[in-house]
C-alpha positions as CSV (number, residue, x, y, z in Angstrom):
1,M,0.2,0.3,0.1
2,K,1.6,3.5,-1.3
3,Q,1.1,6.6,1.1
4,V,0.8,9.5,-0.4
5,S,2.6,12.4,0.4
6,V,1.2,15.4,2.3
7,R,0.1,17.7,0.2
8,E,-1.3,14.8,-2.0
9,K,-4.8,13.1,-1.0
10,V,-6.7,11.2,-3.4
11,C,-10.5,11.8,-3.6
12,R,-12.7,8.6,-2.7
13,N,-15.2,8.8,-5.6
14,C,-13.3,8.8,-8.2
15,K,-9.8,8.2,-7.3
16,R,-8.4,11.5,-8.8
17,I,-5.3,11.9,-7.4
18,V,-5.3,15.8,-6.3
19,S,-2.4,18.4,-4.7
20,G,-5.2,19.9,-2.9
21,D,-7.7,19.4,-0.3
22,T,-11.2,19.1,-3.1
23,C,-11.2,17.1,-6.4
24,D,-10.2,18.7,-9.5
25,V,-12.8,16.2,-11.6
26,C,-15.8,15.6,-9.4
27,G,-15.2,18.2,-7.1
28,S,-15.8,16.7,-3.7
29,T,-14.0,17.0,-0.6
30,N,-14.2,13.2,0.5
31,L,-10.7,12.6,0.1
32,A,-8.4,10.1,1.4
33,S,-4.9,9.7,1.9
34,T,-4.2,6.0,1.6
35,Y,-4.1,3.7,-2.2
36,Q,-3.1,0.8,-3.9
37,G,-2.0,0.7,-7.1
38,L,-1.6,3.8,-9.7
39,L,-3.2,4.5,-13.0
40,I,-1.9,7.7,-15.3
41,L,-3.2,9.1,-18.1
42,I,-2.1,10.4,-20.9
43,K,-4.8,10.8,-23.7
44,P,-8.1,9.2,-21.9
45,E,-9.5,9.2,-24.8
46,L,-7.5,6.9,-26.5
47,S,-8.1,4.5,-23.8
48,E,-9.7,1.4,-23.1
49,I,-9.3,1.4,-19.6
50,A,-10.0,5.6,-18.7
51,T,-13.0,4.2,-21.1
52,L,-14.2,1.3,-18.5
53,L,-13.5,3.1,-15.6
54,N,-15.4,6.4,-17.4
55,I,-12.5,8.8,-16.5
56,K,-12.7,12.1,-19.6
57,K,-10.0,13.4,-17.7
58,E,-6.0,13.0,-18.4
59,G,-4.0,13.2,-14.4
60,Y,-2.7,10.2,-12.1
61,Y,-5.6,7.8,-10.3
62,A,-5.1,5.3,-7.9
63,V,-6.3,1.8,-8.6
64,K,-7.7,1.4,-6.0
65,V,-8.9,4.1,-2.7
66,K,-8.9,2.7,1.4
């Protein structure tokens, strides 16, 4: 299990790794500090994984959020 740095948190709703207190994708403030696995999306419109997970914005995402 990876521990996120003090500045980074993971959104429990969309699993986006964010650096503030609010998710920039879904606007949620329900954030966690630990996660498992890392998914880096560069071109989500071309990614089958992004399509399956309904991710439309590029960035860093957690596979599993604690």
